C-alpha positions as CSV (number, residue, x, y, z in Angstrom):
1,M,9.2,-2.2,28.3
2,V,9.8,-3.0,24.7
3,D,8.1,-6.3,25.3
4,A,5.2,-4.5,26.9
5,T,4.0,-2.6,23.8
6,E,1.5,-3.4,21.4
7,T,3.9,-3.2,18.4
8,V,7.2,-5.4,19.5
9,N,7.4,-8.9,20.8
10,V,10.5,-9.9,22.5
11,T,11.3,-13.3,21.5
12,S,15.0,-13.8,22.3
13,L,17.9,-12.4,24.6
14,P,21.3,-13.4,22.8
15,D,24.3,-12.8,24.9
16,D,26.3,-11.3,22.0
17,L,25.8,-9.4,18.6
18,Q,27.0,-12.4,16.4
19,S,24.1,-14.5,17.7
20,A,21.5,-11.6,17.1
21,M,22.8,-10.9,13.7
22,K,22.2,-14.6,12.9
23,Q,18.7,-14.9,14.2
24,F,18.2,-11.7,12.1
25,L,19.6,-13.1,8.7
26,N,17.9,-16.3,9.5
27,R,14.6,-14.2,9.6
28,Q,13.8,-15.4,13.1
29,V,13.4,-11.8,14.3
30,N,13.0,-8.7,12.9
31,G,15.0,-6.3,14.4
32,I,17.9,-6.1,17.1
33,I,18.3,-3.8,20.2
34,V,22.1,-3.2,21.2
35,I,22.4,-2.3,25.1
36,P,25.9,-1.1,25.8
37,K,28.0,-2.3,28.7
38,D,28.1,1.1,30.4
39,F,24.5,2.0,30.0
40,T,23.7,1.9,33.4
41,L,26.9,3.4,34.4
42,K,26.5,6.6,31.9
43,I,22.7,7.1,33.5
44,R,23.8,7.0,37.1
45,Q,26.8,9.6,36.0
46,G,24.0,11.8,34.5
47,K,25.5,11.6,31.1
48,T,23.5,10.9,27.8
49,A,23.1,6.9,27.4
50,T,22.3,5.6,23.9
51,I,21.2,2.5,22.6
52,S,21.4,1.0,18.9
53,L,18.6,-0.4,17.0
54,Y,18.9,-2.3,13.9
55,C,15.7,-3.0,11.7
56,D,15.1,-4.9,8.6
57,G,14.3,-1.9,6.2
58,S,12.9,-4.1,3.5
59,Y,9.6,-4.7,4.9
60,F,8.2,-1.3,5.6
61,L,5.6,-2.2,7.9
62,V,7.4,-4.4,10.0
63,Y,10.1,-1.6,9.9
64,K,7.7,0.5,11.2
65,Q,6.0,-1.2,13.8
66,V,9.7,-2.1,15.7
67,M,10.7,1.5,15.2
68,I,7.5,3.0,17.0
69,G,7.4,0.3,19.9
70,V,11.1,0.7,20.9
71,K,10.6,4.6,20.3
72,Q,7.7,4.7,22.9
73,A,9.7,2.2,25.4
74,V,12.9,4.4,25.5
75,G,10.8,7.7,25.5
76,T,8.8,6.4,28.7
77,F,12.3,5.3,30.2
78,S,14.1,8.3,29.7
79,A,11.0,10.4,31.0
80,G,11.5,8.0,34.2
81,V,14.8,8.7,34.4
82,E,14.5,12.1,34.3
83,I,11.6,12.5,36.9
84,K,13.9,10.1,39.3
85,R,16.5,13.2,38.9
86,L,14.1,15.8,39.5
87,T,12.9,14.3,42.7
88,A,16.3,13.6,44.2
89,R,16.4,17.2,43.8
90,G,13.7,17.6,46.2
91,L,10.6,18.2,44.1
92,T,7.3,16.3,44.6
93,H,6.4,13.9,42.0
94,D,3.8,16.3,40.6
95,Q,6.6,19.0,40.6
96,A,8.9,16.6,38.4
97,L,6.0,15.8,36.1
98,A,5.5,19.5,35.4
99,A,9.0,20.3,35.1
100,R,9.4,17.3,32.7
101,D,6.4,18.3,30.5
102,P,5.7,22.2,31.2
103,L,3.5,22.3,28.1
104,P,1.7,18.9,27.3
105,L,0.5,18.2,24.1
106,L,-3.0,17.0,23.8
107,T,-4.1,15.6,20.3
108,I,-7.6,14.6,19.5
109,S,-8.4,14.0,15.7
110,L,-12.0,15.7,15.2
111,F,-13.5,13.3,13.0
112,N,-12.0,10.1,14.3
113,P,-11.8,10.7,18.4
114,A,-11.1,7.2,18.9
115,A,-7.7,7.4,16.5
116,G,-9.2,3.9,15.0
117,Y,-7.7,2.4,11.9
118,S,-11.0,1.1,11.1
119,S,-13.1,4.0,11.6
120,Y,-10.7,5.7,9.0
121,I,-10.0,3.4,6.3
122,V,-13.5,1.0,6.2
123,P,-16.0,3.5,5.2
124,A,-13.7,4.3,2.3
125,V,-13.0,1.3,1.2
126,L,-16.7,0.2,1.6
127,L,-17.2,2.7,-1.3
128,L,-14.5,1.3,-3.3
129,I,-16.0,-2.4,-3.0
130,L,-19.8,-1.2,-4.3
131,H,-17.7,0.6,-7.1
132,Q,-15.1,-2.4,-8.3
133,T,-17.7,-5.1,-7.8
134,L,-20.0,-3.3,-10.0
135,L,-17.4,-3.0,-12.5
136,I,-16.2,-6.5,-12.3
137,G,-19.3,-8.3,-12.2
138,I,-20.9,-6.6,-15.1
139,G,-17.9,-7.2,-16.9
140,M,-18.0,-10.7,-15.8
141,V,-21.8,-11.1,-17.1
142,A,-20.9,-9.5,-20.5
143,G,-17.8,-11.6,-21.1
144,T,-19.8,-14.7,-20.2
145,M,-22.5,-13.8,-22.6
146,K,-19.8,-13.2,-25.5
147,E,-17.9,-16.2,-24.5
148,Y,-21.1,-18.4,-24.8
149,G,-22.4,-16.5,-27.8
150,E,-25.4,-15.0,-26.1
151,D,-24.5,-11.3,-26.6
152,S,-28.0,-10.9,-28.3
153,L,-29.9,-12.3,-25.7
154,N,-33.3,-10.2,-25.3
155,N,-32.4,-7.7,-27.7
156,N,-34.3,-9.0,-30.5
157,E,-37.4,-8.2,-28.4
158,I,-37.0,-4.4,-28.7
159,A,-35.1,-4.3,-32.2
160,H,-38.8,-5.8,-33.9
161,R,-40.4,-2.6,-33.3
162,K,-38.3,-1.0,-35.7
163,N,-37.5,1.7,-33.2
164,P,-34.2,3.7,-34.2
165,K,-30.9,1.8,-33.0
166,W,-30.1,4.9,-30.7
167,L,-33.6,4.7,-29.0
168,N,-33.2,0.7,-28.8
169,A,-29.6,1.3,-27.1
170,V,-31.3,3.8,-24.6
171,Y,-34.1,1.3,-23.8
172,R,-31.1,-1.4,-23.0
173,T,-28.9,0.7,-21.0
174,I,-32.1,2.2,-19.0
175,G,-33.0,-1.6,-18.4
176,R,-29.9,-2.7,-17.1
177,I,-29.7,0.2,-14.9
178,L,-33.1,-0.8,-13.3
179,L,-31.5,-4.1,-12.7
180,Y,-28.2,-3.2,-11.2
181,L,-29.6,-0.5,-9.0
182,P,-32.3,-1.7,-6.5
183,L,-29.9,-4.7,-5.9
184,Y,-27.0,-2.2,-5.1
185,L,-29.1,-0.1,-3.0
186,I,-29.7,-3.1,-0.8
187,H,-25.8,-3.7,-0.4
188,S,-25.4,-0.2,0.5
189,L,-28.2,-0.5,2.9
190,W,-26.4,-3.4,4.3
191,F,-23.1,-1.7,4.2
192,F,-24.1,1.4,5.8
193,G,-27.1,0.8,8.1
194,V,-26.1,-2.8,9.5
195,I,-22.7,-2.7,9.1
196,F,-22.1,0.9,10.4
197,S,-24.0,0.1,13.5
198,L,-22.8,-3.1,14.4
199,Y,-19.3,-1.6,14.3
200,R,-20.3,1.9,15.7
201,Y,-19.0,3.7,12.9
202,P,-19.4,7.3,13.0
203,Q,-22.6,8.6,11.5
204,R,-23.4,12.2,11.3
205,T,-26.0,12.4,8.6
206,A,-29.5,11.7,8.2
207,P,-30.2,8.7,6.2
208,T,-32.3,10.3,3.5
209,E,-29.4,12.9,2.3
210,L,-26.9,9.7,2.8
211,L,-29.5,7.8,0.1
212,M,-29.7,10.9,-2.3
213,F,-25.8,11.2,-2.2
214,I,-25.4,7.2,-3.1
215,I,-27.8,7.1,-5.8
216,P,-25.9,9.2,-8.1
217,F,-22.6,7.4,-7.1
218,L,-24.5,3.9,-7.8
219,L,-25.7,5.3,-11.4
220,S,-22.3,6.7,-12.1
221,S,-20.5,3.4,-11.4
222,I,-23.3,1.2,-13.0
223,C,-23.0,3.5,-16.4
224,L,-19.3,3.4,-16.2
225,A,-19.4,-0.5,-15.9
226,L,-21.8,-0.7,-19.0
227,T,-19.5,1.5,-21.1
228,L,-16.8,-0.8,-20.3
229,R,-18.5,-4.0,-20.9
230,Q,-17.6,-4.4,-24.3
231,L,-14.0,-4.4,-23.4
232,F,-14.4,-8.0,-22.2
233,R,-14.5,-11.0,-24.3
234,E,-14.4,-13.5,-21.6
235,R,-15.6,-14.2,-18.1
236,V,-12.4,-14.0,-16.4
237,S,-11.0,-11.1,-18.3
238,S,-13.1,-8.1,-15.8
239,M,-11.4,-9.9,-12.9
240,M,-8.0,-9.7,-14.2
241,I,-8.1,-6.4,-15.8
242,L,-10.2,-4.1,-13.0
243,L,-9.2,-6.3,-9.6
244,F,-5.5,-4.7,-9.5
245,T,-6.7,-1.2,-9.9
246,S,-8.5,-1.3,-6.6
247,I,-5.3,0.2,-4.6
248,P,-4.5,3.2,-7.2
249,I,-8.1,4.2,-7.3
250,L,-8.3,4.0,-3.5
251,F,-5.4,6.3,-3.5
252,L,-6.2,8.3,-6.5
253,S,-9.5,9.6,-4.3
254,G,-7.5,11.6,-2.1
255,F,-8.7,10.6,1.3
256,S,-5.4,8.7,2.0
257,W,-3.0,10.8,0.5
258,P,-3.4,14.7,0.1
259,P,-4.5,15.6,-3.5
260,Q,-2.4,18.8,-3.6
261,A,0.3,15.9,-3.4
262,I,-0.7,14.2,-6.3
263,P,1.0,14.7,-9.6
264,E,-1.1,16.6,-11.7
265,P,-1.8,14.4,-14.5
266,L,-3.1,11.8,-12.0
267,R,-5.3,14.4,-10.0
268,L,-6.8,15.2,-13.5
269,L,-7.2,11.1,-14.5
270,S,-8.7,10.6,-10.8
271,Q,-11.9,13.1,-11.8
272,I,-12.8,11.3,-14.4
273,L,-13.7,8.3,-11.3
274,P,-16.9,8.1,-9.5
275,T,-14.9,7.1,-6.4
276,T,-13.3,10.5,-6.3
277,P,-16.0,12.6,-5.6
278,G,-17.9,9.9,-4.3
279,I,-15.5,8.7,-1.3
280,M,-14.9,12.3,-0.7
281,G,-18.2,13.3,-0.4
282,F,-19.4,10.5,1.6
283,L,-16.8,11.3,4.4
284,K,-17.9,15.0,4.3
285,L,-21.3,14.1,4.7
286,N,-21.2,11.1,7.2
287,H,-18.0,11.4,9.2
288,M,-17.5,15.5,9.2
289,G,-21.0,16.2,9.6
290,A,-20.9,18.6,6.4
291,S,-24.7,19.9,5.2
292,F,-25.5,18.8,1.5
293,F,-24.9,22.3,0.5
294,E,-21.3,21.7,1.7
295,I,-20.8,18.7,-0.5
296,K,-23.0,20.5,-3.8
297,P,-19.5,20.1,-5.8
298,E,-19.0,16.3,-5.4
299,F,-23.0,15.8,-5.9
300,I,-22.9,17.8,-8.9
301,H,-19.9,16.1,-10.5
302,L,-21.5,12.6,-9.8
303,W,-24.2,13.7,-11.9
304,I,-21.9,14.7,-14.6
305,L,-20.3,11.7,-14.7
306,T,-23.4,10.0,-14.8
307,F,-24.5,11.9,-17.9
308,I,-21.5,11.3,-19.7
309,Y,-20.8,7.6,-18.9
310,F,-24.8,7.1,-19.5
311,S,-24.0,8.5,-23.1
312,A,-20.9,6.5,-23.6
313,A,-22.8,3.3,-22.7
314,C,-25.7,4.0,-25.0
315,L,-23.2,4.7,-27.7
316,T,-21.5,1.4,-27.4
317,S,-24.9,-0.4,-26.7
318,I,-25.4,0.4,-30.4
319,K,-22.8,-1.6,-31.6
320,E,-24.6,-4.5,-29.8
321,K,-26.2,-7.4,-32.1
322,G,-30.2,-7.0,-32.5
């Protein structure tokens, strides 16, 4: 029964605990189930029988998988033993099932009825991918230009008009936004149009509403990337600095970890990231079927971040040559 579960594969049946321990220490197995000699005897006598399970706690995911598989098998086996005892007393099979579990619990996830891991994690990760590739990509472009001494590329065409520096900075920032925004709108169409339809992820909102929400998310992410671009002096710098932030940003967004359980300083820090209102607003709109009015706080939050980071991008652009 343990071997029949989807999380555990029984690879060995050693004769004693010492042989099992040797395989465990050599990393040949990740867990050991010890069935005592009096296991069958106690069950037939109507007594409580126990088994021992040893797991490797240093690998959390492996430990969890082994625990879940063995727990399911033991629970099913225990229920079968109890039902056989009840039927031996004269109850029918249906009566024994009802006596064994008089109040069955039926759990259905409202917004993930299939209880699929992909339906839960992938949509949020796609938003994170858009955000992180924007930051890393724009940083790589800026680092490449600095590395090869092309930081003033195309700036002289605006500078010769004798405009104020702040106006030239605004022109440069808007021009860059108009380059990246259509490109990432195409990416968004591929993600939330083609990929969602292909893998049958939940889609409970109109495409127009989704587009209206995605635009400020992309704008705020682009403006944040344009603000940070001055930090990178080499092409690989943005990849080295920003890549490791993906997992912390994902957890800080609050969709996989309750925001109430996040320490207050980290929760406040998460509010300056476009992914926090972006992921939560997207999940409410697309997965939970919320109306656009119900995601108004996240929508306004994204526009505020867009304005702040656009201003910051313009200020950092003033320092550019040309």
